[in-house]
C-alpha positions in Angstrom: -13.7 50.4 -4.9 -12.7 48.8 -8.3 -9.5 47.3 -7.4 -6.3 48.6 -6.5 -3.8 50.5 -8.6 -0.5 48.9 -9.2 2.4 49.5 -6.8 5.5 51.2 -7.9 9.3 50.6 -7.0 9.1 53.3 -4.8 5.6 52.3 -3.2 7.5 49.0 -2.3 10.8 50.5 -1.3 8.9 52.8 1.3 6.9 49.5 2.7 10.4 48.0 3.0 12.2 51.0 4.8 9.1 51.2 7.4 8.7 47.9 8.0 10.0 45.7 10.9 12.9 43.5 9.6 11.8 40.3 11.9 12.1 36.9 10.1 9.5 34.1 10.8 10.8 30.3 10.6 7.8 30.0 7.9 10.1 32.7 5.4 11.6 30.9 2.7 14.6 33.6 3.0 15.7 35.4 6.3 14.7 39.2 6.1 17.9 40.3 6.5 18.9 38.8 3.2 16.0 39.7 1.2 16.8 43.5 2.6 20.4 43.2 1.5 19.5 41.8 -1.9 16.8 44.2 -2.4 18.0 45.4 -5.7 17.8 42.0 -7.0 14.5 41.1 -5.3 12.8 44.2 -5.8 11.3 43.5 -9.3 9.8 39.9 -8.0 8.4 41.3 -4.9 6.5 44.3 -6.7 5.3 41.7 -9.4 4.0 39.4 -6.5 2.4 42.1 -4.7 0.7 43.4 -7.9 -0.4 40.1 -9.2 -2.2 39.6 -6.1 -3.8 43.1 -6.1 -5.1 42.2 -9.6 -6.2 39.0 -8.8 -7.9 39.8 -5.5 -6.3 36.5 -3.9 -3.9 35.9 -0.9 -2.0 32.7 -0.8 -3.1 30.3 1.8 0.5 29.5 2.8 0.8 33.3 3.7 -2.0 33.0 6.1 -0.2 30.6 8.3 1.5 31.8 11.2 3.9 30.5 14.3 2.0 31.5 17.4 4.2 32.4 20.3 2.3 32.6 23.8 3.8 35.6 25.5 3.1 36.2 29.2 0.7 39.4 29.4 3.0 41.0 32.3 5.6 40.1 34.5 4.7 38.4 37.9 1.5 36.8 36.8 1.0 32.9 37.3 2.2 30.9 34.5 -1.3 29.6 33.5 -2.9 29.5 30.3 -5.4 32.8 30.9 -2.3 34.8 31.7 -0.8 34.5 28.0 -1.4 36.3 24.8 -0.9 34.9 21.2 1.8 36.6 19.2 1.4 35.4 15.4 4.6 35.5 13.4 3.7 35.9 9.6 6.1 35.6 6.6 7.5 38.8 5.7 6.2 39.0 2.3 2.7 38.5 3.7 3.3 41.4 6.3 4.5 43.5 3.3 1.5 42.9 1.5 -1.0 43.3 4.3 0.8 46.8 4.7 0.3 47.7 1.3 -3.6 46.7 1.1 -4.0 48.7 4.3 -2.5 51.7 2.8 -4.7 51.4 -0.1 -8.0 50.8 2.0 -7.1 53.6 4.2 -6.2 56.1 1.4 -9.6 55.2 -0.2 -11.4 55.8 3.1 -9.8 59.0 4.0 -10.2 60.4 0.1 -14.0 59.6 0.0 -14.5 60.6 3.9 -15.8 57.1 4.5 -14.6 57.0 8.2 -16.9 57.9 10.8 -16.5 61.7 12.2 -15.8 60.1 15.5 -13.8 57.0 14.8 -10.2 57.6 16.2 -8.9 53.8 15.6 -6.3 53.2 12.9 -6.2 57.0 12.1 -3.0 59.5 12.3 -3.7 62.2 15.1 -6.5 60.5 16.6 -5.9 58.9 19.8 -7.4 57.5 22.7 -7.1 61.2 24.3 -8.7 62.8 21.6 -11.7 60.2 21.6 -12.2 60.9 25.4 -12.0 64.7 24.4 -14.7 64.3 22.0 -16.8 62.1 24.5 -16.2 65.1 27.0 -17.4 67.9 24.8 -20.2 65.8 23.7 -21.2 65.2 27.5 -20.8 68.7 28.3 -22.4 70.1 25.4 -25.6 67.6 26.1 -25.5 68.6 29.6 -25.1 72.4 29.2 -28.0 72.3 26.5 -30.5 70.3 29.0 -29.8 73.0 31.5 -30.6 75.8 29.1 -33.3 74.0 27.4 
């Protein structure tokens, strides 16, 4: 892949519409304000993301997160091994990450780079479809061994 094509205004609006509107303490501006002022801020957001695409860089500041330990499930002892880390990233970082994912995923799908049996990160491929594939292959193999 020789780089990503530039995002349009519509591309970025779709990213914003489909993203969670959570704010991180590291955000320079609360996410609800960004969304409220999107007409004013959209050209800047587009420019930032497209600049990152063209340079292939990602600001170190956007790689920082606030980690919140969350209990895995209720009723567990309050000891370290029973917690999982939840990372809160800046909103613009999450938008950029989502834009990169969409570009890479499209490239992988278009060029048939996904392994045929991969179910993770693909629409209409789930744990159930993965299990059905395994079951089908197991039955097929067993049948061929019995016949052959």
